[in-house]
C-alpha positions in Angstrom: -56.0 -11.9 -32.8 -55.8 -9.0 -34.5 -54.9 -10.9 -37.7 -57.9 -12.9 -37.8 -60.0 -10.5 -36.9 -58.9 -9.4 -39.8 -59.4 -12.3 -41.4 -62.5 -12.2 -40.7 -63.1 -9.1 -41.6 -61.7 -9.7 -45.3 -63.4 -12.7 -45.4 -66.8 -10.7 -44.6 -65.9 -8.4 -47.1 -65.7 -10.9 -50.0 -68.7 -13.1 -48.6 -70.6 -9.3 -48.8 -69.2 -8.5 -52.4 -70.3 -12.2 -53.3 -73.8 -11.6 -52.1 -74.1 -8.0 -53.8 -72.8 -10.1 -56.6 -75.3 -12.7 -56.8 -77.8 -10.4 -55.6 -77.4 -8.0 -59.1 -77.0 -11.6 -60.7 -81.1 -12.3 -58.9 -81.8 -9.1 -59.5 -80.7 -9.3 -63.0 -82.1 -12.4 -63.8 -85.6 -12.0 -62.0 -85.7 -8.7 -64.5 -85.1 -10.5 -67.3 -87.5 -13.3 -66.6 -90.1 -11.1 -65.4 -89.6 -8.5 -68.5 -89.9 -12.1 -70.3 -93.1 -12.9 -68.5 -94.3 -9.5 -69.1 -94.1 -9.9 -72.4 -95.2 -13.1 -72.7 -98.0 -12.2 -70.7 -98.6 -9.2 -73.0 -98.6 -11.6 -75.7 -100.9 -13.9 -74.1 -104.6 -14.2 -73.9 -105.7 -11.6 -70.7 -106.7 -13.2 -68.0 -108.5 -12.0 -64.6 -107.6 -14.8 -62.4 -104.2 -14.6 -62.9 -104.2 -11.2 -62.9 -105.3 -11.6 -59.2 -102.3 -14.0 -58.9 -99.8 -11.7 -60.1 -101.7 -9.4 -57.6 -101.2 -11.6 -55.0 -97.7 -12.5 -55.9 -96.9 -9.1 -56.1 -98.4 -8.1 -52.5 -96.0 -11.3 -51.2 -93.6 -9.7 -53.3 -94.1 -6.5 -51.5 -93.7 -8.0 -48.8 -90.8 -10.3 -49.1 -89.4 -6.5 -50.0 -90.5 -5.3 -47.0 -89.1 -8.1 -44.9 -85.6 -7.1 -47.1 -86.0 -3.8 -45.9 -86.4 -4.9 -42.5 -83.3 -7.5 -43.0 -81.4 -4.6 -44.8 -82.2 -2.4 -41.1 -81.3 -5.0 -39.1 -78.2 -5.4 -41.2 -77.6 -1.5 -41.0 -78.1 -2.2 -36.8 -75.1 -5.0 -36.9 -73.2 -2.6 -39.5 -74.0 0.5 -36.6 -72.6 -1.8 -34.3 -70.0 -2.9 -35.8 -68.8 0.8 -36.5 -69.2 0.7 -32.5 -66.8 -2.1 -32.1 -64.6 -0.1 -34.9 -65.2 2.9 -32.9 -64.1 1.0 -29.4 -61.5 -0.1 -31.3 -59.8 2.8 -32.5 -60.2 4.6 -29.1 -58.4 1.6 -27.9 -56.1 1.9 -30.2 -56.1 5.6 -29.3 -55.1 4.9 -25.4 -52.9 2.0 -26.6 -51.0 4.8 -29.0 -50.8 7.1 -26.2 -49.4 4.2 -23.7 -47.0 3.6 -26.9 -45.9 7.2 -26.5 -45.7 7.2 -23.1 -43.6 3.8 -23.0 -41.8 5.2 -25.9 -40.9 8.5 -23.7 -40.2 5.6 -20.8 -38.5 3.6 -22.8 -36.3 6.9 -24.2 -35.9 8.2 -20.7 -34.4 4.4 -19.5 -32.3 4.6 -22.9 -31.7 8.2 -21.7 -30.6 6.4 -18.4 -28.9 3.4 -19.5 -26.6 5.8 -21.7 -26.0 8.0 -18.5 -25.8 4.5 -16.2 -22.9 3.7 -18.5 -21.5 6.6 -19.0 -21.1 6.9 -15.1 -20.4 2.7 -15.2 -17.5 3.8 -18.0 -16.2 6.7 -15.5 -16.4 4.1 -12.5 -14.2 1.7 -14.9 -12.0 4.5 -15.1 -12.0 5.3 -11.6 -12.0 1.6 -10.8 -8.8 1.1 -12.9 -7.2 4.2 -11.2 -7.8 2.6 -8.2 -6.5 -0.2 -9.2 -3.5 1.5 -10.3 -3.1 3.6 -7.2 -3.2 0.8 -5.7 -0.4 -1.3 -7.6 1.3 2.2 -7.0 0.6 1.8 -3.3 1.9 -2.2 -3.1 4.8 -0.8 -5.2 5.4 1.8 -2.8 4.6 -0.7 0.1 7.4 -2.9 -1.6 10.1 0.2 -1.7 9.3 1.3 1.4 10.0 -2.6 2.5 13.3 -2.2 0.5 14.2 0.9 1.8 13.4 -0.5 5.1 15.7 -3.4 4.5 18.6 -1.0 3.6 18.2 1.1 6.1 18.4 -2.2 8.5 20.9 -3.3 6.8 22.9 0.0 7.0 22.0 0.4 10.2 23.5 -3.2 11.0 26.5 -2.1 8.8 27.3 0.8 11.0 26.8 -0.9 14.0 28.9 -3.5 12.8 31.1 -0.7 12.3 31.5 0.8 15.6 31.3 -2.2 17.3 34.6 -2.8 15.0 36.1 0.5 15.6 35.0 0.3 20.0 36.8 -3.6 19.7 39.8 -1.5 17.8 40.1 0.9 20.3 39.7 -1.6 23.0 42.4 -3.2 21.5 44.3 -0.1 20.8 43.5 1.2 24.5 44.8 -2.4 25.5 47.7 -2.8 23.5 48.9 1.1 25.0 48.1 -0.3 28.4 50.0 -3.3 27.8 52.9 -1.1 26.3 52.9 1.2 29.4 52.4 -1.1 31.7 55.3 -3.2 29.9 57.5 0.0 30.1 56.5 0.8 33.4 57.4 -2.7 34.4 60.7 -2.4 33.0 61.1 1.2 34.5 60.2 -0.8 37.7 63.1 -3.8 36.8 65.3 -0.7 36.0 64.7 0.5 39.2 64.5 -2.5 41.3 68.1 -3.4 39.0 69.1 0.1 39.9 68.3 -0.3 43.4 70.3 -3.7 44.0 73.1 -2.0 42.3 72.9 0.5 44.7 72.7 -1.6 47.3 75.2 -3.6 46.2 77.9 -0.2 45.8 76.6 0.6 48.7 77.7 -2.2 50.3 81.0 -2.7 48.7 81.2 1.1 49.8 80.4 0.0 52.8 82.9 -2.3 52.8 85.2 0.1 51.6 84.7 2.1 54.5 85.6 -0.4 57.2 88.2 -1.4 54.9 89.5 2.6 55.1 88.3 2.6 59.0 90.8 -0.3 59.4 93.1 1.1 57.3 92.9 4.7 59.5 93.1 2.2 62.2 96.3 0.6 61.3 97.7 4.3 60.4 96.1 5.3 63.5 98.1 2.7 65.5 101.2 3.0 62.7 101.0 6.6 63.9 101.1 6.4 67.2 103.4 3.5 67.3 105.5 6.4 65.5 104.7 8.9 67.9 105.4 6.1 71.0 108.9 5.7 68.4 109.1 9.1 69.0 108.4 9.7 72.1 110.7 6.5 72.8 113.5 8.2 70.5 112.9 11.7 71.9 113.7 9.3 75.4 116.5 8.0 73.8 117.6 11.4 72.4 118.2 12.6 75.7 120.0 9.8 76.9 121.8 8.8 73.2 123.1 12.3 72.3 125.6 10.7 70.5 123.3 8.9 68.1 121.5 12.7 67.9 122.3 12.9 64.1 120.8 9.4 63.4 117.9 9.8 65.2 117.7 13.6 63.6 118.4 11.9 60.2 115.8 9.5 61.2 113.5 12.1 62.6 113.5 13.8 59.4 113.0 11.1 57.4 110.2 9.8 59.5 108.9 13.4 59.5 109.2 13.2 55.6 107.4 9.8 55.5 104.6 11.2 57.9 104.2 14.5 55.9 104.4 12.3 53.0 101.7 10.1 54.2 99.6 13.3 55.8 99.7 14.8 51.9 98.4 11.2 50.8 95.8 11.1 53.1 94.7 14.8 52.7 95.3 14.0 49.0 93.2 10.9 49.6 90.7 13.0 51.9 89.8 15.7 48.9 89.7 13.4 46.4 86.9 11.7 48.4 85.3 15.0 49.5 85.4 15.5 45.8 84.0 12.3 45.0 81.3 13.1 47.7 80.3 16.4 46.4 80.2 14.4 42.8 77.9 12.1 44.5 76.1 14.7 45.9 75.7 16.3 42.6 74.6 13.1 40.9 71.9 12.1 43.7 70.5 15.7 43.3 70.3 15.4 39.6 69.1 11.6 40.4 66.3 13.4 42.7 65.2 15.7 40.1 65.4 13.3 37.7 62.9 11.3 40.0 60.9 14.3 40.4 60.8 14.5 36.6 59.7 10.9 36.5 57.3 11.4 39.1 56.0 14.2 36.8 55.6 12.2 33.7 54.0 9.5 35.4 51.6 11.9 37.5 51.3 13.4 33.5 50.7 9.5 32.1 48.0 8.9 34.7 46.3 12.3 34.1 46.5 11.3 30.5 45.0 8.0 31.7 42.3 9.5 33.4 41.6 11.7 30.3 41.9 9.3 28.0 39.7 6.9 30.9 36.9 9.7 30.5 37.1 9.9 26.8 36.5 6.3 26.6 34.0 6.4 29.1 32.3 9.1 26.9 32.8 7.1 24.0 31.3 4.2 25.6 28.3 6.7 26.9 28.4 8.0 23.2 28.0 4.8 21.8 25.7 3.7 24.7 23.2 7.1 23.6 23.9 5.7 19.7 22.9 2.6 20.3 19.9 3.2 22.4 19.1 5.7 19.7 19.5 2.8 17.0 17.0 0.7 19.5 14.4 3.7 19.5 15.2 4.0 15.6 14.4 0.4 15.3 11.5 0.4 17.4 10.4 3.5 15.5 11.0 1.5 12.4 9.4 -2.0 13.3 6.2 0.8 14.3 6.2 2.0 10.9 6.9 -1.1 9.5 3.7 -2.3 11.4 1.9 1.0 10.6 2.4 0.3 6.7 1.7 -3.7 7.4 -1.6 -2.7 9.0 -2.2 0.1 6.0 -1.7 -2.8 3.5 -3.6 -5.2 5.1 -6.4 -2.3 5.3 -5.8 -1.3 1.7 -6.0 -4.9 0.5 -9.2 -5.9 2.6 -10.5 -2.5 1.1 -9.5 -3.9 -2.3 -11.4 -6.8 -1.8 -14.3 -5.1 -0.5 -13.9 -2.7 -4.1 -13.3 -6.0 -6.2 -16.5 -7.7 -4.5 -18.7 -3.9 -4.7 -17.2 -3.8 -8.2 -18.4 -7.5 -8.8 -21.6 -7.1 -7.7 -21.9 -3.7 -9.9 -20.9 -5.4 -12.5 -23.6 -8.0 -12.1 -26.1 -5.2 -11.7 -25.0 -3.9 -14.6 -25.1 -6.9 -16.5 -28.6 -7.4 -15.3 -29.7 -4.2 -16.0 -28.2 -4.5 -19.8 -29.9 -7.8 -19.9 -33.4 -6.1 -18.5 -32.7 -3.5 -21.1 -32.3 -5.5 -23.9 -35.1 -7.7 -22.5 -36.9 -4.4 -22.1 -35.9 -3.3 -25.7 -37.1 -6.9 -27.5 -40.5 -6.5 -25.5 -40.6 -2.7 -26.7 -40.0 -4.0 -30.5 -42.0 -6.5 -30.0 -45.0 -4.0 -28.6 -44.2 -1.9 -31.6 -44.4 -4.6 -34.0 -47.9 -5.8 -32.3 -48.9 -1.8 -32.2 -48.1 -1.6 -36.0 -49.6 -4.8 -36.8 -52.8 -3.7 -34.7 -52.2 -0.2 -36.6 -52.7 -2.1 -39.7 -55.0 -4.3 -38.8 -56.8 -1.1 -37.1 -56.5 0.6 -40.4 -57.4 -2.1 -42.4 -60.5 -2.4 -40.2 -61.1 1.0 -40.8 -60.5 0.4 -44.6 -62.8 -2.5 -44.3 -65.5 -0.3 -42.7 -65.6 2.1 -45.5 -65.4 -0.5 -47.7 -68.3 -1.5 -46.1 -70.0 1.9 -45.6 -69.6 2.7 -49.3 -71.5 -1.1 -49.7 -73.9 -0.4 -47.4 -74.7 2.8 -49.0 -74.1 1.2 -52.3 -76.4 -1.4 -51.3 -79.1 1.2 -49.8 -79.0 2.9 -53.5 -79.7 -0.7 -55.3 -82.4 -1.3 -52.5 -83.9 1.8 -53.0 -84.0 1.5 -56.8 -85.0 -1.3 -56.6 -87.9 -0.3 -54.4 -88.4 2.7 -56.8 -88.4 0.1 -60.0 -90.6 -2.4 -58.1 -93.1 0.4 -57.7 -92.7 1.3 -60.8 -93.3 -2.1 -62.4 -96.1 -2.7 -59.7 -97.8 0.0 -61.2 -96.7 -1.0 -64.3 -97.9 -4.1 -63.8 -101.0 -3.3 -62.2 -102.0 -1.3 -65.2 -100.8 -4.1 -67.1 -102.3 -7.1 -65.7 -105.7 -6.6 -66.7 -105.9 -9.2 -69.4 -103.0 -11.3 -68.4 -103.5 -12.7 -65.2 -102.7 -15.8 -66.3 -99.4 -15.7 -67.3 -98.3 -13.2 -64.6 -99.9 -16.2 -61.8 -97.5 -18.6 -63.6 -94.8 -15.8 -63.7 -95.3 -14.7 -60.1 -95.3 -18.5 -58.8 -91.9 -19.0 -60.8 -90.9 -16.0 -59.1 -91.9 -16.4 -55.9 -90.0 -19.9 -55.9 -87.3 -18.7 -57.2 -87.8 -15.6 -54.7 -88.0 -18.0 -52.0 -85.3 -20.0 -53.0 -83.1 -16.6 -52.9 -84.3 -15.9 -49.4 -83.8 -18.8 -48.7 -80.3 -19.0 -49.6 -80.1 -15.2 -48.2 -80.9 -16.1 -44.6 -78.2 -19.0 -44.6 -75.9 -15.9 -45.6 -77.4 -13.9 -42.9 -77.3 -17.1 -40.5 -73.4 -17.2 -41.8 -72.9 -13.5 -41.3 -74.5 -13.6 -37.7 -72.4 -16.6 -37.0 -69.3 -14.3 -38.6 -70.4 -11.2 -36.6 -70.2 -13.3 -33.5 -67.2 -14.6 -34.6 -65.7 -10.9 -34.9 -67.4 -10.1 -31.6 -65.7 -12.9 -29.7 -62.4 -12.2 -31.9 -63.0 -8.3 -30.6 -63.3 -9.7 -27.5 -60.4 -11.4 -27.5 -58.7 -8.1 -29.0 -59.8 -6.1 -26.2 -58.6 -8.8 -23.6 -55.2 -8.6 -25.5 -55.0 -4.8 -25.3 -56.3 -5.6 -21.5 -52.7 -7.5 -21.8 -50.7 -5.1 -23.7 -51.8 -2.5 -21.1 -50.9 -5.0 -17.9 -47.8 -5.0 -20.2 -46.9 -1.4 -20.4 -47.6 -1.6 -16.7 -45.2 -4.3 -16.0 -42.7 -2.3 -18.4 -43.5 0.9 -16.4 -42.7 -1.0 -13.2 -39.7 -2.3 -14.3 -38.4 0.9 -15.5 -39.1 2.3 -12.2 -37.2 -0.8 -10.8 -34.5 0.2 -12.9 -34.7 3.5 -12.3 -34.5 2.1 -8.3 -31.3 -0.2 -9.2 -29.7 2.9 -11.1 -30.4 5.1 -8.0 -28.9 2.4 -5.7 -26.1 2.1 -8.7 -25.4 5.9 -8.5 -25.5 5.7 -4.6 -22.7 2.6 -4.8 -20.8 4.3 -6.9 -20.6 7.7 -4.8 -20.1 5.3 -1.9 -17.1 3.6 -4.2 -16.2 7.8 -5.0 -15.9 7.9 -1.1 -13.7 4.9 -0.8 -11.7 6.0 -3.3 -10.8 9.5 -2.1 -10.7 7.9 1.5 -7.7 5.6 -0.2 -6.7 8.3 -2.0 -6.3 9.9 1.8 -4.3 7.2 3.3 -2.1 6.9 0.0 -1.2 10.6 0.7 -0.7 9.7 4.2 1.3 6.9 3.8 3.4 9.4 1.1 3.7 11.8 3.9 5.1 9.0 6.1 7.5 7.8 3.3 8.8 11.6 3.0 9.0 11.9 6.8 11.2 8.5 6.5 13.0 9.5 4.0 13.7 12.4 6.2 14.7 10.8 8.9 16.7 8.6 6.9 18.6 11.1 5.8 19.1 13.0 9.2 20.3 9.7 10.6 22.8 9.3 7.4 24.2 13.1 8.4 24.1 12.3 12.2 26.0 9.2 11.4 28.7 11.1 9.0 28.9 14.0 12.2 29.5 11.5 14.4 32.3 9.7 11.9 33.9 13.1 11.2 33.6 13.5 15.1 35.3 9.9 15.5 38.0 10.9 13.2 38.7 14.2 14.8 39.1 12.1 18.1 41.3 9.4 16.4 43.4 12.1 14.6 43.6 13.8 19.0 44.3 10.1 20.0 47.2 9.7 16.9 48.4 13.4 17.9 48.7 12.2 21.8 50.4 8.9 20.7 52.9 11.0 18.7 53.4 13.2 22.4 53.5 10.1 24.1 56.1 8.5 21.7 58.2 11.4 22.3 58.0 11.5 25.8 59.0 7.6 25.5 61.7 8.7 23.7 62.8 11.5 25.5 62.3 9.5 28.7 64.4 6.5 26.9 67.2 9.6 26.6 67.3 10.1 30.1 67.3 6.9 30.8 70.5 6.0 28.8 71.9 9.6 30.5 71.0 8.1 34.0 72.4 4.7 33.3 75.1 6.8 32.4 75.1 8.7 35.6 74.8 5.7 37.3 77.8 4.1 35.6 79.6 7.5 36.5 78.5 7.2 40.2 79.0 3.2 40.2 82.9 4.6 39.1 83.5 6.9 42.1 81.7 5.3 44.6 84.6 4.2 46.7 85.2 8.1 47.9 82.0 8.1 49.6 81.5 8.8 53.3 79.2 8.0 55.7 76.8 10.6 55.6 76.7 10.0 52.1 75.6 6.5 53.0 72.9 7.6 55.6 72.0 9.8 53.0 71.7 7.3 50.5 69.9 5.0 52.8 67.1 7.7 53.3 67.2 8.1 49.4 66.6 4.2 49.5 63.9 4.4 51.7 62.0 7.3 49.6 62.9 4.9 46.9 61.2 2.1 48.5 58.3 4.2 49.2 57.6 5.4 45.6 58.4 1.8 44.4 55.4 0.4 46.6 53.4 3.3 45.7 54.2 2.5 41.9 53.6 -1.1 42.6 50.1 0.2 44.0 49.6 2.2 41.4 50.4 -0.6 39.3 48.2 -2.7 41.1 45.6 0.2 40.4 45.7 0.0 36.9 45.6 -3.7 37.0 42.4 -3.5 39.0 41.0 -0.8 36.1 42.1 -3.3 33.3 40.3 -5.9 34.8 37.6 -3.6 35.0 38.2 -3.0 31.4 38.4 -6.5 30.5 34.8 -7.1 32.3 33.0 -4.0 30.9 34.8 -5.2 27.0 32.7 -8.8 28.2 29.7 -6.7 28.9 30.0 -5.1 25.9 30.8 -8.5 23.6 27.7 -9.7 25.7 25.9 -6.5 24.5 27.1 -7.2 21.0 25.7 -10.4 20.5 23.1 -9.4 22.0 22.6 -7.3 19.5 23.5 -9.8 16.9 20.4 -12.0 18.4 18.2 -9.0 17.8 19.8 -8.3 14.4 18.4 -11.9 13.6 15.8 -11.9 14.8 14.8 -8.8 13.1 16.1 -10.2 9.9 13.7 -13.5 10.4 10.6 -10.6 10.7 12.0 -9.2 7.8 12.1 -12.2 6.0 8.5 -13.2 6.8 7.4 -9.5 6.3 9.1 -9.6 2.9 7.0 -12.9 2.4 3.7 -11.4 3.4 4.6 -8.6 1.3 5.5 -10.8 -2.2 2.2 -13.4 -0.9 -0.1 -10.1 -1.0 1.2 -8.9 -4.1 0.5 -12.6 -5.6 -2.7 -12.2 -4.2 -3.1 -8.8 -5.7 -2.2 -9.9 -9.1 -4.6 -12.8 -8.8 
């Protein structure tokens, strides 16, 4: 519209220049014709009627000049109206310039806000990268924790397996030891049974030999009685047979010698029997001492067995406590794993939220960038329009100044023409006394030409009026355009305010993101603290396991030393058994000289040995019952081991599931 206005103004200026040229040309032609006519009138004859016509023509010309002056005044009024419109346009231009300055300031502020927003966006991008790197680090730490938990579970499984193997090995060693002890006791019992049978056989043989000796003693007593009877008969016969006194004395001496020899032999045999009985008593006493020692060793073995059982019970309790502790640790680790999974899911949800917020923020930033680009484009368009309006207004000013100069020149020309016309009228009045006819003719011609010129001028004025109406319409359009520009500036202001509000909301969302980042950092620190506590607990568990291993090694050393002691005692018992067998062989060799009292004592000792054998059998039964209880406890431990293996398999399945979930979470995070 301003271009159209400028074009119209330029066309008006060109038409004005053309009109001025035409006017000057017409005035010069009129002057020439008028001067020629005056010269011709001066040369021709004077005529009063022609002078009157010339005077009338002069009056008409004066009226026409007055009309022209009125037209000039009207044109001046129109020019003043145009000047007013130009001033109004200048005012609008100043207002638009002010609005442009305000919009430039607002745009500068918007650019500053945009720069700030870009800086904040870059900082938030950096924060986002930091949060993403921290989230990746959290995921890596989570995977590391899972691997450590898996390694801990594997180490715990290996420790449990090793402890179970140690326990089974100890149980097998204990069973082997009990088996060996049972075998030794059975061998000892068999040896005692054999010795008992042998002693019973020897006792039976001794009893048979004693009965035989009794019979021999009875036979000897009978023979002694018979010899005494023979002696009595002999003494009787001595009294009757004095003749045979020497023979009888010889026979009596022989019989006395025989009887003395027999008595000596019997006494020697009795002495030998007594010595044998004394030796047997010593052997029995030694056997009793040896039996007491065996009882002591058996009691000591039972005491050692009780100690070993108590140790085994304590070890089982320790293993049960360790197993309970491991179960508690497994529960704690599972709870920690659940917490870590929960934290992982929370962090994953927060990351998704942050990603969605970042996407929305990126969309907002793209919208802001697009709106800023649109504002820049609109600003550039407005600046171009305003520059064009400024150029149009300057051109209008220049054209108005040219119009003013042209009007001033036209005023000077009209005033000069008016002066010249007055001077010429005076000259004509002074010179038209005898030249009326020529002047009338010239005035008529001039009147015709002047009427033509007036018509042409009226046409030009009508064209100028139409052009002025078009200019007024264009001015109205320019005013409407300025109103539209003001509305556009107000819309730009509103958009800038909306952008400012969006920037404020962006800043608030970024502050909320900062809060979320701080919360994530605090959660990550808590995870690190939990990880450190888990590592410390793991180190404590390793130290406890090492201490328990050292303790078990010390116990194994003690058990080995105890086994060495038992082996030495067994060797000692074997040596004593060999010695006992040797003593028994010696006792068996000299059993023929035992007496009835020794038989009674031996029977008593046999009863005691039987009682001890029954006691030993009862103890063996008790050992069998204890062995059965140990077997039941080992079966229960085996069942517990199977339950533990099942729980370990369940934990392994859970760990594999967790690992799959963790890998899926990592893939989702990478995607």
